[in-house]
Structures are given as structure tokens and as C-alpha cells.
One Martini backbone bead per residue (centre of mass of N, CA, C, O) as a GRO file, in nm:
protein
  301
    1MET     BB    1   1.730   1.358   2.463
    2LYS     BB    2   1.601   1.089   2.606
    3LEU     BB    3   1.509   0.795   2.501
    4PRO     BB    4   1.290   0.564   2.523
    5LEU     BB    5   1.235   0.263   2.646
    6VAL     BB    6   1.247  -0.040   2.455
    7TYR     BB    7   1.061  -0.338   2.438
    8VAL     BB    8   1.110  -0.653   2.290
    9VAL     BB    9   0.858  -0.897   2.224
   10VAL     BB   10   0.927  -1.250   2.179
   11LEU     BB   11   0.748  -1.525   2.065
   12ASN     BB   12   0.813  -1.878   2.131
   13TRP     BB   13   0.734  -2.196   1.934
   14ASN     BB   14   0.919  -2.414   1.778
   15ARG     BB   15   1.108  -2.152   1.624
   16LYS     BB   16   1.425  -2.100   1.621
   17ASP     BB   17   1.499  -2.000   1.334
   18ASP     BB   18   1.308  -1.761   1.324
   19THR     BB   19   1.409  -1.623   1.585
   20ILE     BB   20   1.700  -1.579   1.499
   21GLU     BB   21   1.635  -1.400   1.254
   22CYS     BB   22   1.488  -1.183   1.415
   23ILE     BB   23   1.719  -1.103   1.610
   24ASP     BB   24   1.923  -1.023   1.393
   25SER     BB   25   1.750  -0.778   1.295
   26LEU     BB   26   1.743  -0.623   1.568
   27ILE     BB   27   2.046  -0.564   1.606
   28GLY     BB   28   2.035  -0.348   1.348
   29MET     BB   29   1.903  -0.126   1.490
   30SER     BB   30   1.902   0.232   1.532
   31TYR     BB   31   1.787   0.227   1.799
   32PRO     BB   32   1.947   0.311   2.116
   33ASN     BB   33   1.682   0.215   2.330
   34PHE     BB   34   1.692  -0.126   2.344
   35ARG     BB   35   1.527  -0.438   2.425
   36THR     BB   36   1.528  -0.802   2.445
   37VAL     BB   37   1.259  -1.050   2.481
   38VAL     BB   38   1.217  -1.395   2.521
   39VAL     BB   39   0.931  -1.605   2.495
   40ASP     BB   40   0.897  -1.933   2.597
   41ASN     BB   41   0.636  -2.185   2.509
   42GLY     BB   42   0.741  -2.480   2.574
   43SER     BB   43   0.962  -2.595   2.411
   44SER     BB   44   1.093  -2.908   2.219
   45ASP     BB   45   1.350  -2.795   2.012
   46GLY     BB   46   1.581  -2.624   2.166
   47SER     BB   47   1.550  -2.312   2.178
   48VAL     BB   48   1.687  -2.207   2.434
   49GLU     BB   49   1.970  -2.320   2.375
   50ALA     BB   50   2.008  -2.184   2.098
   51LEU     BB   51   1.978  -1.889   2.195
   52LYS     BB   52   2.205  -1.889   2.407
   53ALA     BB   53   2.432  -1.959   2.205
   54ARG     BB   54   2.384  -1.714   2.006
   55PHE     BB   55   2.268  -1.521   2.268
   56PRO     BB   56   2.408  -1.472   2.570
   57THR     BB   57   2.246  -1.180   2.650
   58LEU     BB   58   1.972  -1.281   2.623
   59GLU     BB   59   1.649  -1.247   2.720
   60ILE     BB   60   1.485  -1.527   2.890
   61LEU     BB   61   1.152  -1.667   2.908
   62ALA     BB   62   1.048  -1.978   3.053
   63ASN     BB   63   0.794  -2.171   2.989
   64SER     BB   64   0.644  -2.482   3.080
   65GLU     BB   65   0.418  -2.390   2.871
   66ASN     BB   66   0.162  -2.341   2.647
   67LEU     BB   67  -0.016  -2.027   2.670
   68GLY     BB   68  -0.013  -1.872   2.425
   69TYR     BB   69  -0.030  -1.563   2.295
   70ALA     BB   70  -0.144  -1.382   2.516
   71ALA     BB   71  -0.013  -1.500   2.780
   72GLY     BB   72   0.276  -1.507   2.673
   73ASN     BB   73   0.306  -1.199   2.621
   74ASN     BB   74   0.239  -1.106   2.909
   75VAL     BB   75   0.503  -1.194   3.033
   76GLY     BB   76   0.676  -0.985   2.872
   77ILE     BB   77   0.528  -0.726   2.945
   78ARG     BB   78   0.568  -0.731   3.249
   79PHE     BB   79   0.873  -0.730   3.238
   80ALA     BB   80   0.910  -0.462   3.083
   81LEU     BB   81   0.769  -0.282   3.295
   82GLN     BB   82   0.963  -0.357   3.531
   83GLN     BB   83   1.216  -0.227   3.356
   84GLY     BB   84   1.089   0.064   3.235
   85ALA     BB   85   0.917   0.076   2.994
   86GLY     BB   86   0.769   0.302   2.755
   87TYR     BB   87   0.776   0.065   2.546
   88VAL     BB   88   0.611  -0.201   2.349
   89LEU     BB   89   0.719  -0.454   2.127
   90ILE     BB   90   0.514  -0.667   1.951
   91LEU     BB   91   0.669  -0.966   1.809
   92ASN     BB   92   0.697  -1.177   1.579
   93ASN     BB   93   0.916  -1.446   1.502
   94ASP     BB   94   0.822  -1.433   1.176
   95THR     BB   95   1.031  -1.182   1.146
   96VAL     BB   96   1.158  -0.884   0.971
   97VAL     BB   97   1.346  -0.586   1.018
   98ASP     BB   98   1.399  -0.272   0.988
   99GLN     BB   99   1.637  -0.057   1.112
  100HIS     BB  100   1.400   0.192   1.143
  101LEU     BB  101   1.144   0.105   1.288
  102LEU     BB  102   1.157   0.227   1.578
  103THR     BB  103   1.227   0.518   1.518
  104ARG     BB  104   0.957   0.579   1.360
  105LEU     BB  105   0.753   0.500   1.573
  106VAL     BB  106   0.849   0.683   1.808
  107GLU     BB  107   0.823   0.955   1.672
  108VAL     BB  108   0.512   0.941   1.650
  109GLY     BB  109   0.448   0.888   1.948
  110GLU     BB  110   0.587   1.149   2.067
  111ALA     BB  111   0.405   1.353   1.877
  112ASN     BB  112   0.140   1.173   1.993
  113PRO     BB  113  -0.035   1.150   2.282
  114GLN     BB  114  -0.307   0.989   2.167
  115VAL     BB  115  -0.122   0.765   2.094
  116GLY     BB  116  -0.107   0.405   2.170
  117ILE     BB  117  -0.074   0.275   1.875
  118LEU     BB  118   0.173   0.124   1.651
  119ALA     BB  119   0.193   0.058   1.292
  120PRO     BB  120   0.337  -0.098   1.043
  121LYS     BB  121   0.462  -0.192   0.748
  122VAL     BB  122   0.371  -0.506   0.599
  123TYR     BB  123   0.542  -0.761   0.449
  124LEU     BB  124   0.605  -1.015   0.267
  125TYR     BB  125   0.818  -1.247   0.277
  126GLY     BB  126   1.057  -1.169   0.026
  127ASP     BB  127   0.873  -0.898  -0.035
  128LYS     BB  128   0.891  -0.546  -0.129
  129HIS     BB  129   0.574  -0.524  -0.278
  130ARG     BB  130   0.397  -0.698  -0.072
  131ILE     BB  131   0.124  -0.699   0.130
  132ALA     BB  132   0.024  -0.790   0.468
  133SER     BB  133   0.003  -0.493   0.625
  134ALA     BB  134  -0.209  -0.171   0.677
  135GLY     BB  135  -0.390  -0.269   0.873
  136SER     BB  136  -0.731  -0.244   1.008
  137ARG     BB  137  -1.092  -0.317   0.950
  138LYS     BB  138  -1.412  -0.269   0.922
  139ARG     BB  139  -1.696  -0.447   0.810
  140TRP     BB  140  -2.026  -0.460   0.703
  141PHE     BB  141  -1.965  -0.760   0.588
  142PRO     BB  142  -2.003  -0.918   0.819
  143PRO     BB  143  -2.088  -0.869   1.123
  144GLY     BB  144  -1.776  -0.784   1.283
  145ARG     BB  145  -1.580  -0.772   1.069
  146ILE     BB  146  -1.221  -0.809   1.011
  147SER     BB  147  -0.975  -0.654   0.798
  148ILE     BB  148  -0.697  -0.650   0.604
  149ILE     BB  149  -0.499  -0.413   0.477
  150GLY     BB  150  -0.355  -0.512   0.165
  151LEU     BB  151  -0.368  -0.807   0.133
  152GLY     BB  152  -0.164  -0.905  -0.140
  153LYS     BB  153  -0.081  -0.630  -0.235
  154GLU     BB  154   0.052  -0.395  -0.409
  155ASP     BB  155   0.249  -0.152  -0.365
  156SER     BB  156   0.152   0.194  -0.286
  157ILE     BB  157   0.035   0.511  -0.224
  158VAL     BB  158  -0.206   0.405  -0.059
  159TYR     BB  159   0.024   0.294   0.173
  160ASP     BB  160   0.178   0.600   0.241
  161ARG     BB  161  -0.026   0.695   0.466
  162GLU     BB  162  -0.051   0.849   0.746
  163ARG     BB  163  -0.282   0.700   0.993
  164GLU     BB  164  -0.577   0.625   1.116
  165ILE     BB  165  -0.692   0.327   1.275
  166GLU     BB  166  -0.888   0.065   1.404
  167TYR     BB  167  -0.664  -0.162   1.356
  168ALA     BB  168  -0.407  -0.396   1.469
  169THR     BB  169  -0.184  -0.621   1.397
  170GLY     BB  170   0.004  -0.852   1.608
  171CYS     BB  171   0.290  -0.884   1.465
  172ALA     BB  172   0.313  -0.549   1.508
  173VAL     BB  173   0.327  -0.354   1.815
  174LEU     BB  174   0.334  -0.031   1.952
  175VAL     BB  175   0.321   0.031   2.308
  176LYS     BB  176   0.230   0.219   2.556
  177ARG     BB  177   0.253   0.210   2.886
  178LYS     BB  178  -0.017   0.361   2.966
  179VAL     BB  179  -0.200   0.158   2.828
  180PHE     BB  180  -0.149  -0.085   3.008
  181GLU     BB  181  -0.220   0.063   3.277
  182GLU     BB  182  -0.528   0.129   3.179
  183VAL     BB  183  -0.621  -0.144   3.006
  184GLY     BB  184  -0.416  -0.365   2.990
  185LEU     BB  185  -0.386  -0.668   2.865
  186PHE     BB  186  -0.428  -0.944   2.733
  187ASP     BB  187  -0.669  -1.174   2.674
  188PRO     BB  188  -0.630  -1.510   2.783
  189THR     BB  189  -0.874  -1.651   2.641
  190TYR     BB  190  -0.693  -1.615   2.403
  191PHE     BB  191  -0.489  -1.833   2.246
  192ALA     BB  192  -0.576  -1.757   1.939
  193TYR     BB  193  -0.678  -1.505   1.799
  194TRP     BB  194  -0.825  -1.169   1.834
  195GLU     BB  195  -0.655  -1.026   2.063
  196ASP     BB  196  -0.574  -0.768   1.907
  197TYR     BB  197  -0.864  -0.656   1.855
  198ASP     BB  198  -0.952  -0.645   2.144
  199PHE     BB  199  -0.735  -0.448   2.238
  200CYS     BB  200  -0.799  -0.216   2.041
  201ARG     BB  201  -1.083  -0.168   2.143
  202ARG     BB  202  -1.008  -0.088   2.432
  203VAL     BB  203  -0.826   0.149   2.355
  204GLY     BB  204  -1.041   0.315   2.203
  205GLU     BB  205  -1.239   0.341   2.451
  206ARG     BB  206  -1.003   0.526   2.603
  207GLY     BB  207  -0.908   0.742   2.356
  208TYR     BB  208  -0.712   0.603   2.177
  209LYS     BB  209  -0.490   0.585   1.914
  210ILE     BB  210  -0.431   0.437   1.587
  211PHE     BB  211  -0.126   0.404   1.402
  212TYR     BB  212  -0.002   0.430   1.075
  213VAL     BB  213   0.349   0.358   0.969
  214PRO     BB  214   0.496   0.337   0.655
  215ASN     BB  215   0.818   0.398   0.727
  216ALA     BB  216   0.768   0.135   0.886
  217LYS     BB  217   0.941  -0.176   0.831
  218MET     BB  218   0.844  -0.520   0.736
  219TRP     BB  219   0.849  -0.891   0.764
  220HIS     BB  220   0.613  -1.170   0.698
  221LYS     BB  221   0.538  -1.517   0.700
  222VAL     BB  222   0.273  -1.617   0.803
  223SER     BB  223   0.146  -1.862   1.003
  224THR     BB  224   0.375  -2.062   1.137
  225SER     BB  225   0.245  -2.177   1.407
  226THR     BB  226   0.023  -2.353   1.199
  227GLN     BB  227   0.193  -2.502   1.016
  228GLY     BB  228   0.049  -2.801   0.909
  229ASP     BB  229  -0.224  -2.717   1.104
  230SER     BB  230  -0.542  -2.679   1.029
  231TRP     BB  231  -0.706  -2.771   1.272
  232THR     BB  232  -0.596  -2.572   1.483
  233LYS     BB  233  -0.654  -2.311   1.338
  234TRP     BB  234  -0.971  -2.340   1.309
  235TYR     BB  235  -1.036  -2.379   1.601
  236HIS     BB  236  -0.919  -2.103   1.714
  237ILE     BB  237  -1.073  -1.913   1.540
  238ALA     BB  238  -1.354  -1.992   1.641
  239ARG     BB  239  -1.324  -1.959   1.947
  240SER     BB  240  -1.235  -1.655   1.931
  241THR     BB  241  -1.476  -1.543   1.782
  242VAL     BB  242  -1.685  -1.596   1.999
  243HIS     BB  243  -1.552  -1.426   2.221
  244PHE     BB  244  -1.551  -1.156   2.073
  245TYR     BB  245  -1.853  -1.125   2.023
  246ARG     BB  246  -1.955  -1.157   2.319
  247LYS     BB  247  -1.777  -0.905   2.417
  248ASN     BB  248  -1.810  -0.670   2.152
  249VAL     BB  249  -2.096  -0.743   2.023
  250GLU     BB  250  -2.381  -0.644   1.949
  251VAL     BB  251  -2.602  -0.873   1.917
  252TRP     BB  252  -2.436  -1.151   1.889
  253TYR     BB  253  -2.676  -1.362   1.850
  254LEU     BB  254  -2.697  -1.247   1.547
  255ALA     BB  255  -2.407  -1.196   1.426
  256LEU     BB  256  -2.257  -1.464   1.467
  257PRO     BB  257  -2.413  -1.663   1.280
  258ILE     BB  258  -2.353  -1.506   1.022
  259TYR     BB  259  -2.048  -1.527   1.028
  260LEU     BB  260  -2.014  -1.836   1.053
  261LEU     BB  261  -2.171  -1.911   0.798
  262TRP     BB  262  -1.996  -1.752   0.601
  263VAL     BB  263  -1.735  -1.910   0.649
  264ILE     BB  264  -1.836  -2.193   0.580
  265MET     BB  265  -1.930  -2.125   0.289
  266ARG     BB  266  -1.659  -2.026   0.186
  267GLU     BB  267  -1.499  -2.296   0.230
  268ILE     BB  268  -1.677  -2.468   0.051
  269VAL     BB  269  -1.629  -2.313  -0.210
  270PHE     BB  270  -1.305  -2.365  -0.180
  271GLY     BB  271  -1.279  -2.676  -0.073
  272ASN     BB  272  -1.240  -2.661   0.262
  273TRP     BB  273  -1.331  -2.929   0.439
  274GLY     BB  274  -1.114  -2.944   0.678
  275ALA     BB  275  -1.238  -2.685   0.840
  276ILE     BB  276  -1.520  -2.760   0.954
  277LYS     BB  277  -1.485  -2.934   1.207
  278PRO     BB  278  -1.294  -2.748   1.378
  279TYR     BB  279  -1.484  -2.505   1.365
  280VAL     BB  280  -1.722  -2.632   1.517
  281VAL     BB  281  -1.568  -2.709   1.773
  282GLY     BB  282  -1.484  -2.417   1.840
  283ILE     BB  283  -1.765  -2.305   1.873
  284LEU     BB  284  -1.859  -2.488   2.105
  285ASP     BB  285  -1.630  -2.412   2.304
  286GLY     BB  286  -1.697  -2.111   2.311
  287LEU     BB  287  -1.994  -2.137   2.415
  288ARG     BB  288  -1.897  -2.312   2.677
  289GLY     BB  289  -1.611  -2.210   2.790
  290LYS     BB  290  -1.375  -2.374   2.713
  291ALA     BB  291  -1.085  -2.486   2.717
  292PRO     BB  292  -0.827  -2.501   2.519
  293LEU     BB  293  -0.674  -2.645   2.287
  294GLN     BB  294  -0.372  -2.759   2.204
  295PHE     BB  295  -0.101  -2.732   2.042
  296LYS     BB  296  -0.035  -2.972   1.761
  297ARG     BB  297   0.157  -3.112   1.555
  298ALA     BB  298   0.172  -3.359   1.330
  299SER     BB  299   0.481  -3.431   1.397
  300GLU     BB  300   0.386  -3.488   1.721
  301SER     BB  301   0.164  -3.739   1.686
   0.00000   0.00000   0.00000
């Protein structure tokens, strides 16, 4: 039986070294029927030229500007579907995958018709024993909060059970073609953060399940896209939080202030005063429906 074509979509923005390492790991995967496309989000560090030189046959889609995570990935997803992909693996460029990652994800997907999204076990980069993500779940407080399962914890049998989960983190998700056809792509209103949870919510509302597959493994460097730029990170977290709540949470006008105040008080307790101003600006832009500020690293200012 011919295995379904899987397209791996890797979004890059000024992180050519991370992307090269990611592609190198993909080349060694055991799954026999996959292709990779890199979507470059208007990089200024010579990423496109470096990738073409290193991987002459690699498919690269170059955006003229930074479209953000959601819209940038949508470019790759549309391309993958046009090429006949049965599955699309959306993969952060700051990751390294195990050679059997795709094989094990597809096996579970093919055996379970109602599963729409599959998520691997994600370790922190360079550590084979510490979890970065074993799926995500809703928390009872603050209302609407979603937290990553196992983040920073030592790996154990607790994280070895294949199971249905409520949400999958977007650093690596395998999505069936029919899910995109029925549910649509990422909501481009999210420039960064929360778009994966929004997508999972929509998928769940259409009756599809999200499965965590622990024997599919990979490693994630975590948040390199905003590394060294705390202002940008906190701004986009806040702006996207507002959009998610207004779109998905009942009585958001009650739940949202509780959540936002909880985050602000938490960061004050941690002494992270630098997060407060960009967080408040992001909240206001989200409430006003303003277009997002663009990513810009301190080194580029």
C-alpha cells in the first residue's frame, strides 16, 4: 500500500543556521514519502541564498515581508495541498527530529480516522530526558488559560501513554488534509502566539480528535524567533491573547481581565518589569483591533 504524501512546512525568519540544522535532521527520516518546503518570511540575513547553496533541490517559497507565524505557515500549507499532500507537518525551524518521527505519527493517523491532528513528544533541545511539550490542556484558573503538559519536567512513564489531548503546541503538528479542507488554515490575525490553540479549538469543534504520540520524538530550542527581544515577545503574546479570548471564550469580557491581571501580577512577582509595558501595549492593540507591530530584533534597531 502506498503511504500518503506528507509535506513538511518549515517557516524561517532570519535563522538560517537553525533552519539548516532542522533540514539536515529531516533528510534522515525513515518515512519514504515526504517532501519539505521552507517558507522564508522576508529574511535579511541571507537565509534563502544559504539554504539554496546547502540544499540545491529544496523547495523554497520566499515572502517579500515577514507575514508572521500564522500567515507565513499558511503560504506553505496552501502550497503543500496544491501538490497533493495527504498530511502536512508544520514544524518550527528551531527543532531537530528523530528519524522515525513521521513514520510513527502517520501510523497513528492512518489507524484512527477521527484523529485530525497528531502531536509528538517534544524534548528540550540537547536534553533527551527533559520535556518541552507532551501536548497542552485547559486549566481551571485563570479562566481560558491553556498550559503545556510536562514543560520542564523529567521524562517518565507519565508521558509515555498515547492519548487524546485538548490542544497541541504548534512547534510540531501533523495535520490531515481533510482537516484543512473542512476547518481552514491558521487565522492570520495572530501574528505570533495562540494561533495553534485557536486552530486546535476549531478542529475539535468539527468533531476531530487531537492525539499525542509519545514514541514520535523531537527536540525544540524554544522561542528562538524572539530570542533577545523581550519587548516583541510580550507585545505579541498580549495582542494574541486578547484576540483568542474575544473569539473563543464565552463571557470573554469577564474572563479576559482576570487572565490579563493574573499574568501582569505574576510577572511583577517574578521581577520581570520589562514585560509590563509591551504587554499593556499589546492588550490595547488587541482590543482596538490594530494591525500588529512587526518583529524587529534589538540587533537590527
